[in-house]
N, CA, C and O atoms as a CHARMM CRD file, in Angstrom:
* protein
*
  288
    1    1 UNK  N      0.82500  -1.15000   0.02900 PROA 1      0.00000
    2    1 UNK  CA     0.00400  -0.08200  -0.02400 PROA 1      0.00000
    3    1 UNK  C      0.93200   1.27200  -0.01700 PROA 1      0.00000
    4    1 UNK  O      1.88300   1.39200   0.75600 PROA 1      0.00000
    5    2 UNK  N      0.59900   2.14600  -0.84200 PROA 2      0.00000
    6    2 UNK  CA     1.30300   3.35800  -0.93400 PROA 2      0.00000
    7    2 UNK  C      0.94100   4.48600   0.14900 PROA 2      0.00000
    8    2 UNK  O     -0.18400   4.98400   0.19300 PROA 2      0.00000
    9    3 UNK  N      1.85200   4.80700   0.91200 PROA 3      0.00000
   10    3 UNK  CA     1.49500   5.74200   2.06000 PROA 3      0.00000
   11    3 UNK  C      0.97000   7.01800   1.49400 PROA 3      0.00000
   12    3 UNK  O      1.17800   7.34600   0.32600 PROA 3      0.00000
   13    4 UNK  N      0.30000   7.71700   2.32400 PROA 4      0.00000
   14    4 UNK  CA    -0.27400   9.05400   1.89400 PROA 4      0.00000
   15    4 UNK  C      0.76700  10.12300   1.70500 PROA 4      0.00000
   16    4 UNK  O      0.70700  10.94700   0.79300 PROA 4      0.00000
   17    5 UNK  N      1.79700  10.07100   2.67300 PROA 5      0.00000
   18    5 UNK  CA     2.87300  11.20400   2.64200 PROA 5      0.00000
   19    5 UNK  C      4.05100  10.83800   1.85800 PROA 5      0.00000
   20    5 UNK  O      5.15200  10.61100   2.36100 PROA 5      0.00000
   21    6 UNK  N      3.75600  10.78400   0.48000 PROA 6      0.00000
   22    6 UNK  CA     4.94000  10.53800  -0.37400 PROA 6      0.00000
   23    6 UNK  C      5.72100  11.78000  -0.73400 PROA 6      0.00000
   24    6 UNK  O      6.66700  11.72200  -1.51900 PROA 6      0.00000
   25    7 UNK  N      5.31400  12.94500  -0.14000 PROA 7      0.00000
   26    7 UNK  CA     6.24900  14.12600  -0.22800 PROA 7      0.00000
   27    7 UNK  C      7.39700  13.97400   0.49500 PROA 7      0.00000
   28    7 UNK  O      8.42300  14.52800   0.10000 PROA 7      0.00000
   29    8 UNK  N      7.39300  13.20800   1.64700 PROA 8      0.00000
   30    8 UNK  CA     8.63800  12.98600   2.42900 PROA 8      0.00000
   31    8 UNK  C      9.55100  12.07300   1.59100 PROA 8      0.00000
   32    8 UNK  O      9.13200  11.02400   1.10300 PROA 8      0.00000
   33    9 UNK  N     10.79300  12.50300   1.44500 PROA 9      0.00000
   34    9 UNK  CA    11.86500  11.77300   0.56800 PROA 9      0.00000
   35    9 UNK  C     12.05800  10.39700   1.17200 PROA 9      0.00000
   36    9 UNK  O     12.25100   9.44700   0.41400 PROA 9      0.00000
   37   10 UNK  N     12.02400  10.24300   2.34200 PROA 10     0.00000
   38   10 UNK  CA    12.29200   8.84700   3.04800 PROA 10     0.00000
   39   10 UNK  C     11.17600   7.97100   2.68100 PROA 10     0.00000
   40   10 UNK  O     11.40000   6.85500   2.21100 PROA 10     0.00000
   41   11 UNK  N      9.90600   8.44100   2.87900 PROA 11     0.00000
   42   11 UNK  CA     8.81200   7.54200   2.65800 PROA 11     0.00000
   43   11 UNK  C      8.64600   7.32100   1.10500 PROA 11     0.00000
   44   11 UNK  O      8.19600   6.24800   0.70400 PROA 11     0.00000
   45   12 UNK  N      9.00800   8.33400   0.21500 PROA 12     0.00000
   46   12 UNK  CA     9.02700   7.87200  -1.14400 PROA 12     0.00000
   47   12 UNK  C     10.00400   6.96100  -1.55900 PROA 12     0.00000
   48   12 UNK  O      9.71000   6.08500  -2.37300 PROA 12     0.00000
   49   13 UNK  N     11.32300   7.08000  -1.01900 PROA 13     0.00000
   50   13 UNK  CA    12.34500   6.05700  -1.29400 PROA 13     0.00000
   51   13 UNK  C     11.97200   4.74000  -0.84000 PROA 13     0.00000
   52   13 UNK  O     12.21000   3.77400  -1.56500 PROA 13     0.00000
   53   14 UNK  N     11.36300   4.58300   0.37600 PROA 14     0.00000
   54   14 UNK  CA    11.03800   3.24700   0.82600 PROA 14     0.00000
   55   14 UNK  C      9.94700   2.76500  -0.00100 PROA 14     0.00000
   56   14 UNK  O      9.98100   1.59600  -0.38400 PROA 14     0.00000
   57   15 UNK  N      9.02100   3.49400  -0.30800 PROA 15     0.00000
   58   15 UNK  CA     7.89700   3.06600  -1.19400 PROA 15     0.00000
   59   15 UNK  C      8.33800   2.52800  -2.61000 PROA 15     0.00000
   60   15 UNK  O      7.91100   1.48600  -3.10800 PROA 15     0.00000
   61   16 UNK  N      9.21500   3.35000  -3.16500 PROA 16     0.00000
   62   16 UNK  CA     9.88700   2.81800  -4.53600 PROA 16     0.00000
   63   16 UNK  C     10.71100   1.71600  -4.35100 PROA 16     0.00000
   64   16 UNK  O     10.84000   0.92400  -5.28500 PROA 16     0.00000
   65   17 UNK  N     11.33300   1.52100  -3.22200 PROA 17     0.00000
   66   17 UNK  CA    12.21100   0.18000  -3.04900 PROA 17     0.00000
   67   17 UNK  C     11.16600  -0.86900  -2.94300 PROA 17     0.00000
   68   17 UNK  O     11.32700  -1.89000  -3.61200 PROA 17     0.00000
   69   18 UNK  N     10.08600  -0.74800  -2.16900 PROA 18     0.00000
   70   18 UNK  CA     9.15600  -1.80000  -1.98900 PROA 18     0.00000
   71   18 UNK  C      8.49500  -2.12300  -3.39800 PROA 18     0.00000
   72   18 UNK  O      8.35200  -3.30000  -3.72900 PROA 18     0.00000
   73   19 UNK  N      8.14200  -1.21600  -4.12500 PROA 19     0.00000
   74   19 UNK  CA     7.50500  -1.49200  -5.32700 PROA 19     0.00000
   75   19 UNK  C      8.57800  -2.21500  -6.35100 PROA 19     0.00000
   76   19 UNK  O      8.20100  -3.06500  -7.15800 PROA 19     0.00000
   77   20 UNK  N      9.82100  -1.83500  -6.24900 PROA 20     0.00000
   78   20 UNK  CA    10.86800  -2.43900  -7.11400 PROA 20     0.00000
   79   20 UNK  C     10.94200  -3.90900  -6.81100 PROA 20     0.00000
   80   20 UNK  O     11.10800  -4.71500  -7.72600 PROA 20     0.00000
   81   21 UNK  N     10.82300  -4.28500  -5.55700 PROA 21     0.00000
   82   21 UNK  CA    11.00000  -5.69100  -5.25400 PROA 21     0.00000
   83   21 UNK  C      9.84700  -6.48700  -5.75200 PROA 21     0.00000
   84   21 UNK  O      9.96100  -7.71200  -5.78400 PROA 21     0.00000
   85   22 UNK  N      8.76500  -5.92400  -6.13900 PROA 22     0.00000
   86   22 UNK  CA     7.60000  -6.65100  -6.48200 PROA 22     0.00000
   87   22 UNK  C      7.49900  -6.64800  -8.11400 PROA 22     0.00000
   88   22 UNK  O      6.52900  -7.18800  -8.64500 PROA 22     0.00000
   89   23 UNK  N      8.47600  -6.05500  -8.86400 PROA 23     0.00000
   90   23 UNK  CA     8.41000  -6.14800 -10.26900 PROA 23     0.00000
   91   23 UNK  C      8.78800  -7.42300 -10.68500 PROA 23     0.00000
   92   23 UNK  O      9.82900  -7.90800 -10.24300 PROA 23     0.00000
   93   24 UNK  N      7.99600  -8.11500 -11.57900 PROA 24     0.00000
   94   24 UNK  CA     8.19400  -9.38400 -12.07200 PROA 24     0.00000
   95   24 UNK  C      9.30800  -9.26800 -13.12100 PROA 24     0.00000
   96   24 UNK  O      9.27300  -8.37300 -13.96500 PROA 24     0.00000
   97   25 UNK  N     10.35300 -10.22400 -13.06400 PROA 25     0.00000
   98   25 UNK  CA    11.45000 -10.36600 -14.04800 PROA 25     0.00000
   99   25 UNK  C     11.13300 -11.65600 -14.89500 PROA 25     0.00000
  100   25 UNK  O     11.13700 -12.78400 -14.40200 PROA 25     0.00000
  101   26 UNK  N     10.86500 -11.39200 -16.17600 PROA 26     0.00000
  102   26 UNK  CA    10.52400 -12.53300 -17.04700 PROA 26     0.00000
  103   26 UNK  C     11.78100 -13.34000 -17.39500 PROA 26     0.00000
  104   26 UNK  O     12.79100 -12.72600 -17.73900 PROA 26     0.00000
  105   27 UNK  N     11.78200 -14.68200 -17.32800 PROA 27     0.00000
  106   27 UNK  CA    13.00700 -15.46700 -17.60600 PROA 27     0.00000
  107   27 UNK  C     13.29900 -15.42500 -19.14700 PROA 27     0.00000
  108   27 UNK  O     14.44600 -15.67200 -19.52100 PROA 27     0.00000
  109   28 UNK  N     12.36400 -15.13800 -20.01900 PROA 28     0.00000
  110   28 UNK  CA    12.57900 -15.06200 -21.46900 PROA 28     0.00000
  111   28 UNK  C     12.05200 -13.74000 -22.05400 PROA 28     0.00000
  112   28 UNK  O     10.96100 -13.31000 -21.68100 PROA 28     0.00000
  113   29 UNK  N     12.76700 -13.11500 -22.92100 PROA 29     0.00000
  114   29 UNK  CA    12.08300 -11.93900 -23.65500 PROA 29     0.00000
  115   29 UNK  C     10.81500 -12.23900 -24.22800 PROA 29     0.00000
  116   29 UNK  O     10.60200 -13.36900 -24.66800 PROA 29     0.00000
  117   30 UNK  N      9.89800 -11.29100 -24.27000 PROA 30     0.00000
  118   30 UNK  CA     8.55000 -11.49900 -24.91500 PROA 30     0.00000
  119   30 UNK  C      8.48900 -10.51900 -25.98800 PROA 30     0.00000
  120   30 UNK  O      8.75200  -9.33300 -25.79100 PROA 30     0.00000
  121   31 UNK  N      8.11400 -11.03400 -27.23000 PROA 31     0.00000
  122   31 UNK  CA     7.97200 -10.15000 -28.33100 PROA 31     0.00000
  123   31 UNK  C      6.60100  -9.51100 -28.42800 PROA 31     0.00000
  124   31 UNK  O      5.62200 -10.11500 -27.99000 PROA 31     0.00000
  125   32 UNK  N      6.49400  -8.34500 -28.96900 PROA 32     0.00000
  126   32 UNK  CA     5.05300  -7.86100 -29.12500 PROA 32     0.00000
  127   32 UNK  C      4.09000  -8.81500 -29.93300 PROA 32     0.00000
  128   32 UNK  O      4.46400  -9.46400 -30.91000 PROA 32     0.00000
  129   33 UNK  N      2.93400  -8.82900 -29.46800 PROA 33     0.00000
  130   33 UNK  CA     1.94100  -9.65500 -30.28200 PROA 33     0.00000
  131   33 UNK  C      1.39800  -8.70900 -31.30900 PROA 33     0.00000
  132   33 UNK  O      0.83100  -7.66200 -30.99300 PROA 33     0.00000
  133   34 UNK  N      1.58800  -9.10900 -32.58300 PROA 34     0.00000
  134   34 UNK  CA     1.09400  -8.38000 -33.70400 PROA 34     0.00000
  135   34 UNK  C      0.12500  -9.33700 -34.45900 PROA 34     0.00000
  136   34 UNK  O      0.24000 -10.55600 -34.33300 PROA 34     0.00000
  137   35 UNK  N     -0.80000  -8.79200 -35.22000 PROA 35     0.00000
  138   35 UNK  CA    -1.67100  -9.63700 -35.99800 PROA 35     0.00000
  139   35 UNK  C     -1.13400 -10.33500 -37.22500 PROA 35     0.00000
  140   35 UNK  O     -0.18100  -9.86100 -37.84200 PROA 35     0.00000
  141   36 UNK  N     -1.70400 -11.40200 -37.56800 PROA 36     0.00000
  142   36 UNK  CA    -1.35900 -12.22900 -38.77100 PROA 36     0.00000
  143   36 UNK  C     -2.09900 -11.56300 -39.98200 PROA 36     0.00000
  144   36 UNK  O     -3.17800 -10.97400 -39.91800 PROA 36     0.00000
  145   37 UNK  N     -1.41700 -11.73600 -40.97000 PROA 37     0.00000
  146   37 UNK  CA    -2.08700 -11.46500 -42.37900 PROA 37     0.00000
  147   37 UNK  C     -3.16000 -12.27500 -42.55000 PROA 37     0.00000
  148   37 UNK  O     -3.09300 -13.44600 -42.17500 PROA 37     0.00000
  149   38 UNK  N     -4.34300 -11.75200 -43.16200 PROA 38     0.00000
  150   38 UNK  CA    -5.52200 -12.64000 -43.46200 PROA 38     0.00000
  151   38 UNK  C     -5.20000 -13.87100 -44.25200 PROA 38     0.00000
  152   38 UNK  O     -5.89500 -14.88500 -44.18200 PROA 38     0.00000
  153   39 UNK  N     -4.06400 -13.75900 -45.05400 PROA 39     0.00000
  154   39 UNK  CA    -3.71100 -14.87100 -45.92700 PROA 39     0.00000
  155   39 UNK  C     -2.72700 -15.86500 -45.26200 PROA 39     0.00000
  156   39 UNK  O     -2.21200 -16.77700 -45.90900 PROA 39     0.00000
  157   40 UNK  N     -2.47200 -15.64700 -43.88500 PROA 40     0.00000
  158   40 UNK  CA    -1.60300 -16.53900 -43.19000 PROA 40     0.00000
  159   40 UNK  C     -1.80000 -17.99200 -43.45700 PROA 40     0.00000
  160   40 UNK  O     -2.94900 -18.41800 -43.56700 PROA 40     0.00000
  161   41 UNK  N     -0.73300 -18.82000 -43.57500 PROA 41     0.00000
  162   41 UNK  CA    -0.97600 -20.23800 -43.70400 PROA 41     0.00000
  163   41 UNK  C     -0.92900 -20.87900 -42.34700 PROA 41     0.00000
  164   41 UNK  O     -0.49800 -20.22000 -41.40100 PROA 41     0.00000
  165   42 UNK  N     -1.32300 -22.06100 -42.18600 PROA 42     0.00000
  166   42 UNK  CA    -1.38600 -22.81700 -41.01600 PROA 42     0.00000
  167   42 UNK  C     -0.05500 -22.79900 -40.26100 PROA 42     0.00000
  168   42 UNK  O     -0.05500 -22.67000 -39.03600 PROA 42     0.00000
  169   43 UNK  N      1.06300 -22.92200 -40.94900 PROA 43     0.00000
  170   43 UNK  CA     2.38100 -23.02900 -40.34200 PROA 43     0.00000
  171   43 UNK  C      2.68500 -21.58400 -39.61100 PROA 43     0.00000
  172   43 UNK  O      3.24700 -21.56300 -38.51600 PROA 43     0.00000
  173   44 UNK  N      2.31200 -20.48200 -40.22300 PROA 44     0.00000
  174   44 UNK  CA     2.49500 -19.13800 -39.65200 PROA 44     0.00000
  175   44 UNK  C      1.50800 -19.03300 -38.35200 PROA 44     0.00000
  176   44 UNK  O      1.87800 -18.45200 -37.33200 PROA 44     0.00000
  177   45 UNK  N      0.38400 -19.56700 -38.45800 PROA 45     0.00000
  178   45 UNK  CA    -0.77100 -19.42000 -37.38300 PROA 45     0.00000
  179   45 UNK  C     -0.08700 -20.24800 -36.13100 PROA 45     0.00000
  180   45 UNK  O     -0.02100 -19.76100 -35.00200 PROA 45     0.00000
  181   46 UNK  N      0.37900 -21.46500 -36.44100 PROA 46     0.00000
  182   46 UNK  CA     1.00900 -22.29700 -35.43900 PROA 46     0.00000
  183   46 UNK  C      2.09900 -21.61400 -34.67000 PROA 46     0.00000
  184   46 UNK  O      2.14700 -21.63500 -33.44000 PROA 46     0.00000
  185   47 UNK  N      3.01600 -20.97800 -35.47200 PROA 47     0.00000
  186   47 UNK  CA     4.33000 -20.36800 -34.93900 PROA 47     0.00000
  187   47 UNK  C      3.88600 -19.23400 -34.06500 PROA 47     0.00000
  188   47 UNK  O      4.42700 -19.05700 -32.97300 PROA 47     0.00000
  189   48 UNK  N      2.89200 -18.43300 -34.51200 PROA 48     0.00000
  190   48 UNK  CA     2.46400 -17.26500 -33.75700 PROA 48     0.00000
  191   48 UNK  C      1.63100 -17.69400 -32.38200 PROA 48     0.00000
  192   48 UNK  O      1.71700 -17.06500 -31.32700 PROA 48     0.00000
  193   49 UNK  N      0.93400 -18.69600 -32.55000 PROA 49     0.00000
  194   49 UNK  CA     0.28400 -19.25700 -31.44900 PROA 49     0.00000
  195   49 UNK  C      1.25400 -19.73500 -30.39500 PROA 49     0.00000
  196   49 UNK  O      1.15100 -19.38700 -29.21900 PROA 49     0.00000
  197   50 UNK  N      2.17100 -20.51500 -30.82900 PROA 50     0.00000
  198   50 UNK  CA     3.24600 -21.00400 -29.82500 PROA 50     0.00000
  199   50 UNK  C      4.06500 -19.79000 -29.23600 PROA 50     0.00000
  200   50 UNK  O      4.45500 -19.83100 -28.06900 PROA 50     0.00000
  201   51 UNK  N      4.32700 -18.68800 -30.07200 PROA 51     0.00000
  202   51 UNK  CA     5.03100 -17.61700 -29.53000 PROA 51     0.00000
  203   51 UNK  C      4.11700 -16.89100 -28.38100 PROA 51     0.00000
  204   51 UNK  O      4.59200 -16.45200 -27.33400 PROA 51     0.00000
  205   52 UNK  N      2.93000 -16.84000 -28.68500 PROA 52     0.00000
  206   52 UNK  CA     2.00900 -16.20800 -27.57300 PROA 52     0.00000
  207   52 UNK  C      1.93100 -17.00400 -26.38300 PROA 52     0.00000
  208   52 UNK  O      1.88500 -16.45400 -25.28200 PROA 52     0.00000
  209   53 UNK  N      1.91100 -18.32000 -26.51400 PROA 53     0.00000
  210   53 UNK  CA     1.77100 -19.22700 -25.44100 PROA 53     0.00000
  211   53 UNK  C      3.00000 -19.13400 -24.59600 PROA 53     0.00000
  212   53 UNK  O      2.89400 -19.08800 -23.37000 PROA 53     0.00000
  213   54 UNK  N      4.25100 -19.10100 -25.23800 PROA 54     0.00000
  214   54 UNK  CA     5.54400 -19.11700 -24.52700 PROA 54     0.00000
  215   54 UNK  C      5.56400 -17.83300 -23.73100 PROA 54     0.00000
  216   54 UNK  O      5.97900 -17.85500 -22.57200 PROA 54     0.00000
  217   55 UNK  N      5.09500 -16.60200 -24.34800 PROA 55     0.00000
  218   55 UNK  CA     5.14600 -15.38400 -23.61600 PROA 55     0.00000
  219   55 UNK  C      4.27800 -15.46400 -22.42900 PROA 55     0.00000
  220   55 UNK  O      4.67900 -15.04500 -21.34400 PROA 55     0.00000
  221   56 UNK  N      3.02800 -16.01600 -22.58900 PROA 56     0.00000
  222   56 UNK  CA     2.19800 -16.13500 -21.43100 PROA 56     0.00000
  223   56 UNK  C      2.69900 -17.09500 -20.33300 PROA 56     0.00000
  224   56 UNK  O      2.57700 -16.82800 -19.13700 PROA 56     0.00000
  225   57 UNK  N      3.23300 -18.15600 -20.76800 PROA 57     0.00000
  226   57 UNK  CA     3.90600 -18.97700 -19.75300 PROA 57     0.00000
  227   57 UNK  C      5.12400 -18.35100 -18.96200 PROA 57     0.00000
  228   57 UNK  O      5.43600 -18.72700 -17.83200 PROA 57     0.00000
  229   58 UNK  N      5.75600 -17.39700 -19.64100 PROA 58     0.00000
  230   58 UNK  CA     6.86700 -16.75500 -18.99300 PROA 58     0.00000
  231   58 UNK  C      6.31900 -15.67900 -17.95100 PROA 58     0.00000
  232   58 UNK  O      6.92500 -15.39600 -16.91800 PROA 58     0.00000
  233   59 UNK  N      5.16400 -15.13900 -18.31500 PROA 59     0.00000
  234   59 UNK  CA     4.54700 -14.09200 -17.34600 PROA 59     0.00000
  235   59 UNK  C      3.97800 -14.99400 -16.14000 PROA 59     0.00000
  236   59 UNK  O      4.14200 -14.58700 -14.99000 PROA 59     0.00000
  237   60 UNK  N      3.39600 -16.05900 -16.35000 PROA 60     0.00000
  238   60 UNK  CA     2.87000 -16.84800 -15.28600 PROA 60     0.00000
  239   60 UNK  C      3.93100 -17.33000 -14.46900 PROA 60     0.00000
  240   60 UNK  O      3.74700 -17.31600 -13.25200 PROA 60     0.00000
  241   61 UNK  N      5.04800 -17.77000 -14.93800 PROA 61     0.00000
  242   61 UNK  CA     6.08300 -18.27400 -14.01600 PROA 61     0.00000
  243   61 UNK  C      6.66100 -17.07100 -13.31200 PROA 61     0.00000
  244   61 UNK  O      6.96000 -17.22100 -12.12800 PROA 61     0.00000
  245   62 UNK  N      6.85000 -15.95100 -13.85500 PROA 62     0.00000
  246   62 UNK  CA     7.30000 -14.78800 -13.08500 PROA 62     0.00000
  247   62 UNK  C      6.44100 -14.31400 -12.07300 PROA 62     0.00000
  248   62 UNK  O      6.89700 -13.94600 -10.99100 PROA 62     0.00000
  249   63 UNK  N      5.19200 -14.29000 -12.34200 PROA 63     0.00000
  250   63 UNK  CA     4.18400 -13.94300 -11.36100 PROA 63     0.00000
  251   63 UNK  C      4.13100 -14.84700 -10.29700 PROA 63     0.00000
  252   63 UNK  O      4.02000 -14.37400  -9.16500 PROA 63     0.00000
  253   64 UNK  N      4.19700 -16.18200 -10.45900 PROA 64     0.00000
  254   64 UNK  CA     4.27000 -17.22300  -9.46700 PROA 64     0.00000
  255   64 UNK  C      5.43600 -17.15300  -8.59700 PROA 64     0.00000
  256   64 UNK  O      5.37700 -17.42100  -7.39700 PROA 64     0.00000
  257   65 UNK  N      6.59000 -16.76100  -9.25600 PROA 65     0.00000
  258   65 UNK  CA     7.82200 -16.61500  -8.34200 PROA 65     0.00000
  259   65 UNK  C      7.81000 -15.32400  -7.59400 PROA 65     0.00000
  260   65 UNK  O      8.60500 -15.20800  -6.66100 PROA 65     0.00000
  261   66 UNK  N      7.00200 -14.33600  -7.89100 PROA 66     0.00000
  262   66 UNK  CA     6.91300 -13.10300  -7.09100 PROA 66     0.00000
  263   66 UNK  C      5.68300 -13.16200  -6.25900 PROA 66     0.00000
  264   66 UNK  O      5.39800 -12.14900  -5.62000 PROA 66     0.00000
  265   67 UNK  N      4.95900 -14.14200  -6.18200 PROA 67     0.00000
  266   67 UNK  CA     3.74600 -14.21700  -5.29600 PROA 67     0.00000
  267   67 UNK  C      4.13900 -14.18000  -3.89700 PROA 67     0.00000
  268   67 UNK  O      4.79200 -15.12500  -3.45500 PROA 67     0.00000
  269   68 UNK  N      3.82900 -13.22700  -3.16400 PROA 68     0.00000
  270   68 UNK  CA     4.13700 -13.11300  -1.80200 PROA 68     0.00000
  271   68 UNK  C      2.99800 -13.25200  -0.84600 PROA 68     0.00000
  272   68 UNK  O      3.05500 -12.81600   0.30400 PROA 68     0.00000
  273   69 UNK  N      1.94000 -13.88400  -1.35800 PROA 69     0.00000
  274   69 UNK  CA     0.73900 -13.93500  -0.57500 PROA 69     0.00000
  275   69 UNK  C      1.03600 -14.80100   0.64200 PROA 69     0.00000
  276   69 UNK  O      1.89000 -15.68600   0.69400 PROA 69     0.00000
  277   70 UNK  N      0.27200 -14.44700   1.54200 PROA 70     0.00000
  278   70 UNK  CA     0.32700 -15.08700   2.91500 PROA 70     0.00000
  279   70 UNK  C     -0.77300 -16.14500   2.99700 PROA 70     0.00000
  280   70 UNK  O     -0.88200 -16.79600   4.03600 PROA 70     0.00000
  281   71 UNK  N     -1.54400 -16.34400   2.02700 PROA 71     0.00000
  282   71 UNK  CA    -2.61200 -17.28300   1.96200 PROA 71     0.00000
  283   71 UNK  C     -2.01100 -18.67800   1.81000 PROA 71     0.00000
  284   71 UNK  O     -1.04800 -18.85200   1.06300 PROA 71     0.00000
  285   72 UNK  N     -2.57900 -19.70700   2.52900 PROA 72     0.00000
  286   72 UNK  CA    -2.08800 -21.04400   2.45100 PROA 72     0.00000
  287   72 UNK  C     -2.37200 -21.78700   1.10100 PROA 72     0.00000
  288   72 UNK  O     -1.98600 -22.94500   0.94100 PROA 72     0.00000
C-alpha cells in the first residue's frame, strides 16, 4: 500500500524500493503480439500461437515466483 505522505523523501524512497521488489522479471524476452495477415498459412498461425503461449507461460512463471501472498 502506498502511504499518503509521499512528499517525504524517506517515505518515497522506501515506497519505491518496496515497489521495485515486486516487479516481475521474465525469464525469457517477450516479443510484441502483432496480428497475422488474413492470408496466413497454418504454419504461420501455429508459430504465432506458440510464440504467444510461450510469452504467457513466462509471465505466469514470473508472477508465481513473485507471489508473496500469505494465503495457504
